[in-house]
Residue frames as a rotation matrix with the C-alpha (Angstrom) as fourth column:
UNK 1
-0.076 0.997 -0.002 46.17
-0.478 -0.034 0.878 194.68
0.875 0.068 0.479 -45.29
UNK 2
-0.187 0.104 0.977 44.61
-0.981 0.035 -0.191 193.35
-0.054 -0.994 0.096 -42.10
UNK 3
0.627 0.425 0.653 44.08
-0.393 0.896 -0.205 189.88
-0.673 -0.128 0.729 -43.53
UNK 4
-0.374 -0.784 0.496 46.04
-0.008 0.537 0.843 187.22
-0.927 0.311 -0.207 -45.42
UNK 5
0.124 0.425 -0.897 45.54
-0.839 -0.437 -0.323 188.13
-0.529 0.793 0.302 -49.08
UNK 6
-0.719 -0.420 -0.553 46.99
-0.652 0.682 0.331 184.83
0.238 0.599 -0.765 -50.29
UNK 7
-0.853 0.487 0.190 44.41
0.287 0.741 -0.607 182.92
-0.436 -0.463 -0.771 -48.23
UNK 8
-0.034 0.858 -0.513 41.71
-0.322 -0.495 -0.807 185.17
-0.946 0.138 0.293 -49.70
UNK 9
-0.189 -0.124 -0.974 42.86
-0.981 -0.025 0.194 184.23
-0.048 0.992 -0.117 -53.20
UNK 10
-0.967 -0.202 -0.155 42.86
-0.206 0.979 0.008 180.53
0.150 0.040 -0.988 -52.29
UNK 11
-0.523 0.848 0.086 39.30
0.220 0.232 -0.948 180.73
-0.824 -0.476 -0.308 -50.88
UNK 12
0.081 0.536 -0.841 38.14
-0.705 -0.565 -0.428 182.60
-0.704 0.628 0.332 -53.97
UNK 13
-0.547 -0.376 -0.748 39.65
-0.814 0.446 0.371 179.89
0.194 0.812 -0.551 -56.18
UNK 14
-0.952 0.268 0.150 37.84
0.190 0.898 -0.397 177.15
-0.241 -0.349 -0.906 -54.23
UNK 15
-0.166 0.952 -0.259 34.53
0.011 -0.260 -0.965 178.98
-0.986 -0.163 0.033 -54.55
UNK 16
-0.003 0.103 -0.995 35.07
-0.925 -0.379 -0.037 179.56
-0.381 0.920 0.096 -58.27
UNK 17
-0.848 -0.386 -0.363 35.99
-0.500 0.808 0.311 175.91
0.173 0.445 -0.879 -58.84
UNK 18
-0.771 0.632 0.080 32.67
0.477 0.655 -0.586 174.94
-0.423 -0.413 -0.807 -57.20
UNK 19
-0.653 0.483 0.584 30.78
0.429 -0.399 0.810 177.44
0.624 0.779 0.053 -59.39
UNK 20
-0.010 0.585 -0.811 29.50
0.982 -0.147 -0.119 179.32
-0.188 -0.797 -0.573 -56.35
UNK 21
0.172 0.141 0.975 28.18
0.385 -0.921 0.065 182.85
0.907 0.364 -0.212 -56.75
UNK 22
0.228 -0.178 -0.957 29.71
0.967 -0.076 0.245 184.96
-0.116 -0.981 0.155 -54.00
UNK 23
0.655 -0.108 0.748 30.53
0.083 -0.973 -0.214 188.50
0.751 0.202 -0.628 -53.02
UNK 24
-0.157 -0.772 -0.616 33.66
0.906 0.137 -0.401 189.46
0.394 -0.621 0.678 -51.08
UNK 25
0.663 0.401 0.632 33.14
0.097 -0.884 0.458 192.17
0.742 -0.242 -0.625 -48.45
UNK 26
-0.582 -0.813 0.012 35.56
0.184 -0.146 -0.972 193.79
0.792 -0.564 0.235 -46.08
UNK 27
0.480 0.717 0.506 34.14
-0.435 -0.306 0.847 193.50
0.762 -0.626 0.165 -42.59
UNK 28
0.999 -0.033 -0.009 35.16
0.022 0.407 0.913 192.74
-0.027 -0.913 0.408 -39.00
UNK 29
0.420 -0.903 -0.093 38.70
-0.672 -0.378 0.637 193.87
-0.610 -0.205 -0.765 -39.79
UNK 30
-0.527 -0.574 0.627 39.05
-0.002 0.738 0.675 191.16
-0.850 0.355 -0.390 -42.42
UNK 31
-0.645 0.318 -0.694 37.36
-0.755 -0.130 0.643 189.81
0.114 0.939 0.324 -45.52
UNK 32
-0.358 0.628 0.691 34.11
-0.201 0.671 -0.714 187.87
-0.912 -0.395 -0.114 -45.68
UNK 33
-0.963 0.139 -0.232 32.75
-0.193 0.247 0.950 185.85
0.189 0.959 -0.211 -48.59
UNK 34
-0.349 0.927 0.138 28.98
-0.601 -0.108 -0.792 186.19
-0.719 -0.360 0.595 -48.79
UNK 35
-0.983 0.167 -0.075 26.98
0.057 0.669 0.741 183.39
0.174 0.725 -0.667 -50.44
UNK 36
-0.211 0.978 0.005 23.26
0.724 0.153 0.673 183.92
0.657 0.145 -0.740 -51.05
UNK 37
0.208 0.262 0.943 23.57
-0.184 -0.936 0.300 187.18
0.961 -0.236 -0.146 -49.11
UNK 38
0.986 0.143 0.091 24.83
-0.123 0.232 0.965 185.37
0.116 -0.962 0.247 -45.99
UNK 39
0.179 -0.956 0.231 28.21
-0.984 -0.169 0.063 185.35
-0.021 -0.239 -0.971 -44.31
UNK 40
0.902 0.157 -0.403 29.73
-0.248 0.951 -0.183 182.02
0.355 0.265 0.897 -45.31
UNK 41
0.523 -0.824 -0.217 33.51
0.849 0.483 0.215 181.99
-0.073 -0.297 0.952 -44.89
UNK 42
0.909 -0.195 0.368 36.14
-0.090 -0.955 -0.283 184.63
0.406 0.224 -0.886 -44.32
UNK 43
0.049 -0.963 -0.265 39.49
0.752 0.210 -0.625 185.70
0.658 -0.169 0.734 -43.01
UNK 44
0.973 0.048 0.226 40.45
-0.110 -0.763 0.637 187.59
0.203 -0.645 -0.737 -39.87
UNK 45
0.325 -0.944 0.063 44.18
-0.771 -0.225 0.596 188.36
-0.548 -0.242 -0.800 -39.84
UNK 46
-0.584 -0.615 -0.530 45.75
-0.805 0.525 0.278 184.99
0.107 0.588 -0.801 -40.76
UNK 47
-0.776 0.335 0.534 42.89
-0.035 0.823 -0.567 182.77
-0.630 -0.458 -0.627 -39.59
UNK 48
-0.755 0.652 -0.070 40.11
0.063 0.177 0.982 181.28
0.653 0.737 -0.175 -41.65
UNK 49
-0.677 0.668 0.308 36.72
-0.564 -0.201 -0.801 182.18
-0.473 -0.716 0.513 -40.20
UNK 50
-0.879 0.345 -0.330 34.29
-0.006 0.684 0.730 179.35
0.477 0.643 -0.599 -40.89
UNK 51
-0.337 0.867 0.368 30.52
-0.913 -0.205 -0.353 179.49
-0.230 -0.455 0.860 -40.38
UNK 52
-0.845 -0.172 -0.507 29.86
-0.332 0.911 0.244 175.79
0.420 0.374 -0.827 -40.00
UNK 53
0.153 0.988 -0.021 26.72
-0.480 0.093 0.872 175.69
0.864 -0.123 0.488 -37.87
UNK 54
0.095 -0.067 0.993 26.11
-0.995 0.009 0.096 174.38
-0.016 -0.998 -0.066 -34.36
UNK 55
0.926 0.326 0.190 25.77
-0.328 0.944 -0.020 170.72
-0.186 -0.044 0.982 -35.42
UNK 56
0.683 -0.724 -0.097 29.35
0.354 0.445 -0.822 170.60
0.638 0.527 0.561 -36.74
UNK 57
0.616 -0.404 0.677 30.86
-0.571 -0.820 0.030 172.72
0.543 -0.405 -0.736 -33.97
UNK 58
0.677 -0.331 0.658 32.09
-0.541 0.383 0.749 170.08
-0.499 -0.863 0.080 -31.50
UNK 59
0.707 -0.408 0.578 33.64
0.570 0.812 -0.123 167.82
-0.419 0.416 0.807 -34.13
UNK 60
0.740 -0.412 0.531 35.29
0.258 -0.555 -0.791 170.76
0.621 0.723 -0.304 -35.86
UNK 61
0.711 -0.450 0.540 37.10
-0.686 -0.612 0.393 171.82
0.154 -0.650 -0.744 -32.69
UNK 62
0.652 -0.466 0.598 38.95
-0.010 0.783 0.621 168.48
-0.758 -0.411 0.506 -32.74
UNK 63
0.807 -0.314 0.500 40.53
0.573 0.206 -0.793 169.25
0.146 0.927 0.347 -36.14
UNK 64
-0.125 -0.983 -0.134 44.08
0.979 -0.145 0.145 170.53
-0.162 -0.113 0.980 -36.59
UNK 65
-0.876 -0.401 0.267 44.32
0.442 -0.890 0.114 174.28
0.192 0.218 0.957 -36.06
UNK 66
-0.089 0.934 0.345 40.63
0.301 -0.305 0.903 174.76
0.949 0.184 -0.255 -35.23
UNK 67
-0.863 -0.139 -0.486 39.65
0.506 -0.208 -0.837 176.91
0.016 -0.968 0.250 -32.26
UNK 68
0.114 0.945 -0.305 36.59
0.920 -0.216 -0.326 178.65
-0.374 -0.244 -0.895 -30.88
UNK 69
-0.347 -0.109 0.931 35.72
0.558 -0.822 0.112 181.95
0.753 0.559 0.346 -32.47
UNK 70
0.118 0.300 -0.946 35.72
0.948 -0.316 0.018 184.40
-0.294 -0.900 -0.322 -29.58
UNK 71
-0.289 -0.228 0.930 35.32
0.715 -0.697 0.052 187.55
0.636 0.680 0.365 -31.62
UNK 72
0.266 0.492 0.829 33.35
-0.208 -0.810 0.548 189.36
0.941 -0.319 -0.113 -28.92
UNK 73
-0.415 -0.518 0.749 35.13
-0.844 -0.088 -0.529 187.73
0.340 -0.851 -0.400 -25.97
UNK 74
-0.145 0.385 0.912 32.85
-0.538 0.743 -0.399 184.71
-0.831 -0.548 0.099 -25.73
UNK 75
-0.845 -0.266 0.464 32.52
0.164 0.697 0.699 181.71
-0.509 0.666 -0.545 -28.04
UNK 76
-0.191 0.774 -0.603 30.18
-0.906 -0.376 -0.195 182.08
-0.378 0.509 0.773 -31.00
UNK 77
-0.186 0.192 0.964 28.49
0.012 0.981 -0.193 178.72
-0.983 -0.025 -0.185 -31.52
UNK 78
0.707 0.477 0.523 28.54
0.448 0.270 -0.852 177.66
-0.547 0.837 -0.023 -35.14
UNK 79
0.856 -0.515 0.042 31.60
-0.315 -0.585 -0.747 179.75
0.409 0.627 -0.663 -35.99
UNK 80
0.696 -0.716 -0.055 35.24
0.506 0.435 0.745 178.68
-0.510 -0.546 0.665 -35.68
UNK 81
0.572 -0.685 -0.452 38.64
-0.798 -0.592 -0.112 180.04
-0.191 0.425 -0.885 -36.51
UNK 82
0.871 -0.431 0.235 41.12
0.461 0.883 -0.089 177.78
-0.169 0.186 0.968 -38.27
UNK 83
0.441 -0.805 -0.398 44.76
-0.295 -0.548 0.783 178.73
-0.848 -0.228 -0.479 -37.85
UNK 84
0.269 -0.354 -0.896 47.10
-0.955 -0.222 -0.199 178.70
-0.128 0.909 -0.398 -40.88
UNK 85
-0.775 -0.618 0.132 48.42
-0.598 0.785 0.162 175.18
-0.204 0.047 -0.978 -40.21
UNK 86
-0.341 0.739 0.581 44.84
0.085 0.640 -0.764 173.88
-0.936 -0.211 -0.281 -40.46
UNK 87
0.782 0.623 -0.021 44.38
0.068 -0.118 -0.991 175.19
-0.620 0.773 -0.135 -44.02
UNK 88
-0.075 -0.931 -0.357 47.95
-0.532 -0.265 0.804 174.91
-0.844 0.250 -0.475 -45.30
UNK 89
-0.855 -0.167 0.491 47.08
0.243 0.707 0.664 172.07
-0.458 0.687 -0.564 -47.66
UNK 90
-0.780 0.569 -0.259 44.56
-0.572 -0.481 0.665 172.72
0.254 0.667 0.701 -50.45
UNK 91
-0.423 0.637 -0.645 42.52
0.289 0.769 0.570 169.67
0.859 0.055 -0.509 -49.41
UNK 92
-0.551 0.181 -0.814 42.17
0.825 -0.025 -0.564 171.05
-0.122 -0.983 -0.136 -45.89
UNK 93
-0.867 0.237 -0.439 41.05
-0.225 -0.971 -0.079 174.46
-0.445 0.030 0.895 -47.13
UNK 94
-0.647 0.648 -0.402 38.55
-0.428 0.128 0.895 172.82
0.631 0.751 0.195 -49.47
UNK 95
-0.506 0.440 -0.742 37.19
0.700 0.712 -0.056 170.75
0.504 -0.548 -0.668 -46.56
UNK 96
-0.638 0.219 -0.738 36.49
0.546 -0.548 -0.634 173.88
-0.543 -0.807 0.230 -44.48
UNK 97
-0.825 0.356 -0.440 35.01
-0.529 -0.759 0.379 175.86
-0.199 0.545 0.814 -47.38
UNK 98
-0.596 0.623 -0.506 32.73
-0.080 0.581 0.810 172.92
0.799 0.523 -0.296 -48.26
UNK 99
-0.545 0.383 -0.746 31.60
0.833 0.347 -0.430 172.64
0.095 -0.856 -0.508 -44.62
UNK 100
-0.725 0.244 -0.644 30.65
0.022 -0.926 -0.377 176.33
-0.688 -0.288 0.666 -44.76
UNK 101
-0.757 0.437 -0.486 28.85
-0.617 -0.231 0.752 175.88
0.216 0.869 0.444 -48.07
UNK 102
-0.623 0.524 -0.581 26.95
0.397 0.852 0.343 172.88
0.674 -0.017 -0.739 -46.72
UNK 103
-0.484 0.423 -0.766 25.70
0.801 -0.138 -0.582 174.93
-0.352 -0.896 -0.272 -43.78
UNK 104
-0.985 -0.052 -0.167 24.94
0.003 -0.960 0.281 178.09
-0.174 0.276 0.945 -45.78
UNK 105
-0.545 0.838 0.038 21.40
0.042 -0.017 0.999 177.11
0.837 0.546 -0.026 -46.92
UNK 106
0.189 0.611 -0.769 20.39
0.818 0.335 0.467 176.69
0.543 -0.717 -0.436 -43.24
UNK 107
-0.663 -0.546 -0.512 22.13
0.739 -0.584 -0.335 179.83
-0.116 -0.600 0.791 -42.01
UNK 108
0.527 0.814 -0.244 20.07
0.779 -0.577 -0.245 182.87
-0.340 -0.061 -0.938 -41.20
UNK 109
-0.119 -0.542 0.832 20.92
0.733 -0.613 -0.294 186.06
0.670 0.575 0.470 -43.00
UNK 110
-0.728 -0.211 -0.652 21.63
0.621 -0.605 -0.498 189.21
-0.290 -0.768 0.572 -41.06
UNK 111
0.436 0.898 -0.063 18.86
0.830 -0.428 -0.358 191.74
-0.349 0.104 -0.932 -40.84
UNK 112
-0.632 -0.588 0.504 19.48
0.743 -0.644 0.181 194.77
0.218 0.489 0.844 -42.99
UNK 113
-0.265 0.497 -0.826 18.27
0.485 -0.672 -0.560 198.21
-0.833 -0.549 -0.063 -42.01
């Protein structure tokens, strides 16, 4: 597959442990976990894709393994990639997933045709 299936299982387990209703969708060449119909957290290749919001963006980039999400060639404010070393420990993965969940109620959902 085009994404780290073990990381997908770990994210799913975190979401289940928090009793979050979610839907997993293949998109952007990876896997995205939708919460309340909005892109929340996902995986592109081996990186965690985290939708954390613009207010958390600068601080997040200082964390181990975190980098700008330049999916279209330019940084997407409010989204970051976290490399495998940044989510290797369960506590680190839970931190990032929780940051995404905290932002999710404020996130705008994509327009559907």
